[in-house]
C-alpha positions as CSV (number, residue, x, y, z in Angstrom):
1,M,43.5,23.9,12.1
2,F,41.4,24.1,8.8
3,S,39.2,27.2,8.2
4,H,36.3,27.6,6.5
5,V,35.2,31.2,5.7
6,V,31.9,31.5,3.2
7,I,31.2,35.2,2.5
8,F,27.3,35.5,1.1
9,W,25.5,38.0,-0.8
10,T,21.9,37.9,0.0
11,D,18.7,39.1,-2.8
12,S,18.2,42.2,-2.6
13,S,14.7,42.2,-3.0
14,N,14.0,40.2,-0.1
15,P,15.0,43.2,2.9
16,R,14.7,40.7,5.5
17,A,17.5,38.0,4.0
18,T,20.6,38.8,6.2
19,D,18.2,38.2,9.3
20,E,17.1,35.1,8.0
21,L,20.8,34.1,6.7
22,L,21.9,34.6,10.3
23,A,18.7,32.9,12.1
24,G,19.3,29.8,9.6
25,M,22.9,29.4,10.6
26,E,22.3,29.5,14.0
27,R,19.6,26.8,13.6
28,Y,20.9,24.6,11.0
29,L,24.9,24.6,11.3
30,K,26.1,26.0,14.7
31,P,24.7,22.6,16.4
32,I,26.5,20.2,13.5
33,P,29.5,18.0,15.1
34,G,33.2,18.5,14.6
35,I,32.6,22.8,15.0
36,R,35.6,24.2,16.9
37,H,34.4,27.6,16.4
38,F,31.6,29.3,15.0
39,H,31.4,32.7,13.9
40,A,28.6,34.4,11.5
41,G,27.8,38.1,10.9
42,R,26.9,40.9,9.1
43,V,29.2,43.3,7.1
44,I,31.3,45.8,9.2
45,P,31.2,49.5,7.5
46,S,34.8,50.7,7.4
47,H,36.3,54.1,6.2
48,R,39.4,51.7,4.6
49,E,38.9,51.8,0.6
50,V,40.9,48.0,1.0
51,V,37.7,46.7,3.0
52,D,35.2,44.7,1.0
53,Q,32.2,46.1,1.5
54,S,29.5,44.3,-1.2
55,Y,28.5,41.2,1.0
56,Q,26.2,41.0,3.6
57,V,27.0,38.0,5.9
58,A,30.4,35.7,6.9
59,L,30.3,32.9,8.3
60,N,33.8,31.4,9.9
61,L,34.2,27.9,10.8
62,S,36.9,26.4,12.1
63,F,37.4,21.8,12.6
64,D,40.3,20.1,13.8
65,D,41.2,19.1,10.2
66,A,39.9,18.4,6.4
67,A,38.2,15.3,7.6
68,A,36.4,17.2,10.1
69,Q,35.0,19.8,7.4
70,D,34.8,17.3,4.8
71,A,32.2,15.3,7.5
72,Y,30.3,19.0,7.8
73,Q,29.8,19.3,4.4
74,V,28.1,16.4,3.6
75,H,25.9,16.5,7.5
76,P,21.9,16.3,7.0
77,L,21.4,19.6,8.7
78,H,24.2,21.8,6.3
79,L,22.3,20.0,3.5
80,E,19.0,20.9,4.7
81,F,20.4,24.7,5.2
82,M,21.7,24.9,1.1
83,E,17.8,24.0,0.4
84,R,15.7,25.9,2.8
85,V,18.1,29.0,3.4
86,F,21.0,29.1,1.2
87,K,19.2,28.7,-2.0
88,P,16.5,31.1,-2.0
89,L,17.9,33.7,0.4
90,C,21.5,34.3,-1.4
91,R,22.2,34.8,-5.0
92,Q,26.2,34.9,-4.5
93,V,28.7,33.1,-2.3
94,R,33.0,32.8,-2.1
95,I,34.3,29.9,-0.2
96,Y,37.6,30.2,1.5
97,D,39.3,27.2,2.9
98,F,43.0,27.3,4.6
99,A,45.0,25.4,7.1
């Protein structure tokens, strides 16, 4: 199992950025072959100080292995998502990959 977690900070000047980012993930990323598990959502408010609440959207993808994740990275839909959705809507991203 290979996990790919992406944390997104959207452009605060666009009040619809979070909705547009999540819609773009559904449209461009979810259909990519090789994804075993797809989960995207908004930050959840927490009373716990240890929980990072500075971001707006998180994406959690699982693949069978690193090779499947590598194929995802160069898939045309992922590349289109980067250009049409990610770059116009996001100001920062953090990525955590682990197996």
